[in-house]
C-alpha angles and dihedrals in degrees: 000000000000116000118236092240131013123176142163129204135179114203143160117255117206112224124229114279088009115176108167143319132066122349127210118257118231133189120220119199116194125191115176105314096336126093139182129193123211131183114246088206090231135098135211137187110256093231089056096050121100102205092188093057094033090228139098115269120229144063101248117123090245093055092042090052092049091051093048087052092051091047087053092052089048091050088052093054094050090047088053092048092051092045092056090051094049092053098044091244116145111265102233133150089245094052090050092047091052090049093051091048094046093241113136119194118211109261114264110250126207100224095041091055091045090052091050089051091051091048090055090047091051090053090053099051109133092022108056102352140037127229088249089060090050091051091053093051090049092052090045090052092051091049091051092048090051093046093051090050092048096047106030101024092228137112094236139359134220113253088236088073090065113109140130093285091056091054093045092050092046090055089050091050093048090053101037106030100026091035093223119163119242098263092047089050089054095049091052091050092047088057092049090047091060089059092045090053090056088060091050094050091048091054095245090119126043095206139022104253088207090068107123095014115115116223094187119146125218124241110259125201106238113209122225137169120265118229090259091049091048089051092048091059094039094053096045122101115201128212093233131062090221095062092043091054092049091047092053094047090049093048089048089059090046089057098042104031091229117152121234095263092050093049091049095053096040111130131202093245089060090072110081141147112279133207092284094053091252131115115277135178113237110188144122126249112249092216099055106008089236118154112247130194120187129177109225114241116218090254092056093046091050089055092051092047090056092058098041092110099028106139097227091047091052094048095048096033090234128140096225135025097244119183125203116300091244092055092044093053092046090053091046091059088055087051093051092049093050093046093046095240111155097207135101092254111206128163093254089064087071089065092050089047091055092051095049117019098029103037119012097037089054093053101265106151117249091240092057093048090049091054092048090050090053093236119161095215135022094240090070089054092049089060090056099039116074112178107233121233088245091063092046088051093050092049093049091046088055089050093049090053090052093048100043098071087050093055092047091049 
């Protein structure tokens, strides 16, 4: 791709502590806003130098020989520039300098750079990144590797091959071959884009190949339990201890808003007295490492009290005997069937239920809900929190009562 601006200039550079005599000749190459200066390994008297022409002035053999040499250097620069263009290598001052000096860097490869990025992320787990973020990057790297193998039939690809077509075809592959939904596809591409932008910032790519490609996610209807459905599960006693345990852990999440990973790792010391003298949860979300403070509702406290002396909880110093996410979700499907709830009941529905049925529909402000959920911005909470028709009805009823006297007056 052609650079916006490319120029070459020969000039005399006055040495430090210069008094008189010849000055060294330098060549300055400028591409866009970047520049590099190289010594021409020649000298010239200042009075014989034509700064406008960038050459020595005169007809003597010595002058003619010098100018021929400078012409030759200039030709080599233009040749290096053309060679980079012909080979789809970014035209940068560093790449031209390397061409002139005969030093050839190894080509920058997509998967190699992605792997280096992931290695850095892995070393910063617990500081700047969570283990969940690392897992997502690993999955994205694997998808990128499989896509390159599928489309280009090679183990890796030079970053110079990255363009809009690559991104568009990658999105198609994720949706068609990998059978990812639209939002999952956008997440994987967003992870890949972070690595691509590293290449742009380091000058390895002239242009962001994502330019013009929309990474917009689609609004997804997030299921939650209504008040009556929540009561159905809460009042039901099951024949097996296994299902009763799963029910309790699920309900605890409904009344605290904690995600599965956060409930599983919750320790006894993370329950303490809050500013109001009541019991609170003081923890950090595993997904984002965000500090979360949640006052415990009576229903949640009752559940914790039931498991205070549970053998597994005492041994592992956990508050609840949480099984694997896969098992929990399998048992929740049993619970939904027994309770006559026609929804695909998963553990994450508990978090949505807390945001809607338990808090927002009972008048808890969105900002408070957002803080308890551990969200970094309000927009994330808005995706979880769907205002129920009941709340809309109550708000409009209050409005009617305010407006009615005005009409009668």
